[in-house]
N, C-alpha and C positions, 0 to 999 in steps of 0.2 A: 350516980356513983357505981351502981351495980353494972350498968351497961359498959362503962369504961373498963371495969375489971374483966368482963367477958371478952371485950375486944382485945385487950392487952394479952390475955391468956391465949386467945386464938393466934395472935401475932407471934407470941413466944413459941408456941407449939409449931407453927409453920416454919419459923426460923430454925428451930431445932431439927425438924424433919429434913429441911434443905441442907443443913450442915451435915447431918448424918449421911445423906445421899452422896454429897460431894466427898466426904471422907471415905466412905465405903468404896466409891468408884475409884478414887485415887489409890487406896490400899489394894484393891483388886488388880489394878493395872500394875502396881509395883510387884505384887507376888507372882503374877502370871505373865510378866512381860516377855520372858524368854522360853516359854513353853513351845514344844515342837508338835505339830499335828500334820497329818498327811492330807486331810481334806477339810478345808475351812468351813465347808457347807454343813458337815455333819458334826463338827467339833462343838461341844457345849461351852467350852472355855472361850472360843472365838466368838460364839453367839453372845455370850454374856459380856465380853469386852466391847462388842459392837453396841449393845444396849447401853452400857456405861458411857461410851463415847457419845452416843446420841443424847443421853441424859445430861451430861456435863455441857454439851453444846446447847441444848435447849434451855438450860438454866443460866445461860449468858456468860459462859467462860470465854476466854479469848482464843481458845484453841479452835481453828477452823476445821471443817471436815476435809478429807483428802481432796475432794473434787473442787473445793472452794479455795479462792485466794483470799488472803488477808487484805482488807481494804487499807488503802494508804491514808495516813493521818493528814488532815488538812494543814496546809502551810500558811502560817501567819507571819506577817512582817510588821515591825514597829517603825512608824514614821516619826522621825524627830523633826520638829519645826520650832522656830523661835517663838517666844511668848507673844511677840507683836503680831504674828500671823495667825495666832489662835483666835477662834471666834469668841466674841464677848457673850457671855451667858446672861449677864445682868445689866440692866440700865444703870446709868450713873445716878446716884442719889446724893443728897447733901452729906450723908454719913460717909459714903465711899469717897467723896471729894474732900472730906475733912473740913467742912465749912464750919466756922465758929460763929455762933449767933450771940451777939452782945446786945443788951437792951439798955 
């Protein structure tokens, strides 16, 4: 019982930390999206935005980095075929054949 409580607490803390990081990164992007700087190499805001972008990308967001392309979604198609052409999954049994046993 105690072990489950510790595991759940650790999982909850991890989820809260991840949520805080994502919210902080998004808020930082929103606040500093239109700042102007002369040299991006020396700008602390650009450096922090780059770190936030790497963090959100590492945490599995759908936003690709600038040099990466977003992968294409796989294409699925549904094939409709008549029930007679469908493979039989079960062997015929007296119950499926509706055989009546009289004695």
